[in-house]
C-alpha positions in Angstrom: 0.0 0.0 0.0 1.2 3.4 -0.8 1.1 5.2 2.6 0.5 8.9 2.5 -0.1 9.2 -1.3 -1.2 12.6 -2.4 -2.6 14.4 -5.4 -1.8 18.0 -6.3 -4.9 19.1 -4.4 -4.6 16.8 -1.4 -2.1 17.4 1.5 0.0 14.3 2.6 -1.9 12.3 5.2 -0.3 9.9 7.7 -2.5 6.8 7.4 -2.4 4.0 10.0 -3.7 0.4 9.8 -5.2 -1.3 12.8 -2.9 -3.6 14.7 -5.7 -6.2 14.4 -5.4 -6.3 10.6 -3.8 -9.4 9.3 -2.1 -10.1 6.0 -4.3 -13.3 5.8 -7.4 -11.2 5.0 -6.2 -10.5 1.5 -6.0 -6.7 1.8 -9.4 -6.3 3.4 -8.2 -3.7 6.0 -8.9 0.0 5.8 -6.4 2.7 7.0 -7.3 5.9 8.9 -5.6 9.3 9.0 -6.3 12.3 11.2 -7.2 15.6 9.3 -7.7 19.1 10.6 -11.5 18.6 10.5 -11.8 14.8 11.3 -10.5 11.6 9.8 -10.1 10.1 6.3 -10.5 6.4 5.7 -8.8 4.7 2.7 -9.4 1.3 1.3 -6.9 -1.1 -0.4 -7.7 0.5 -3.8 -7.0 4.0 -2.6 -10.6 5.2 -2.4 -11.2 7.5 0.5 -14.1 8.8 2.6 -13.9 11.8 4.9 -15.7 12.1 8.3 -16.0 15.0 10.7 -14.7 14.7 14.2 -18.3 14.3 15.5 -19.1 11.6 12.9 -16.1 9.7 13.8 -16.7 9.9 17.5 -20.3 8.7 17.0 -19.0 5.8 14.9 -16.5 4.8 17.7 -19.3 4.9 20.3 -21.4 2.5 18.1 -18.4 0.2 17.7 -17.9 0.1 21.4 -21.5 -0.7 22.0 -21.4 -3.6 19.5 -23.8 -1.9 17.0 -21.8 -3.1 14.1 -21.1 -6.6 15.2 -21.8 -9.1 12.4 -21.7 -12.8 13.0 -19.1 -14.5 10.8 -21.6 -17.1 9.7 -23.9 -14.5 8.4 -21.2 -13.0 6.2 -19.7 -16.2 4.9 -23.1 -17.9 4.3 
């Protein structure tokens, strides 16, 4: 993955990958970078999505509450 890739209109971002991400998942992890107004997520194909600080904080609260827990059997069939 090209960490911190930029375009002429995008400043360099310091992307980080979760320590729980494993090479065995075939590149299924996302990276996150702090920005002046929130965070930017990047997938393995370089696509990005930006979130405000409040949106990110709300997401993290939901994660801690288990709102996004998906049973593995549901995902894999």
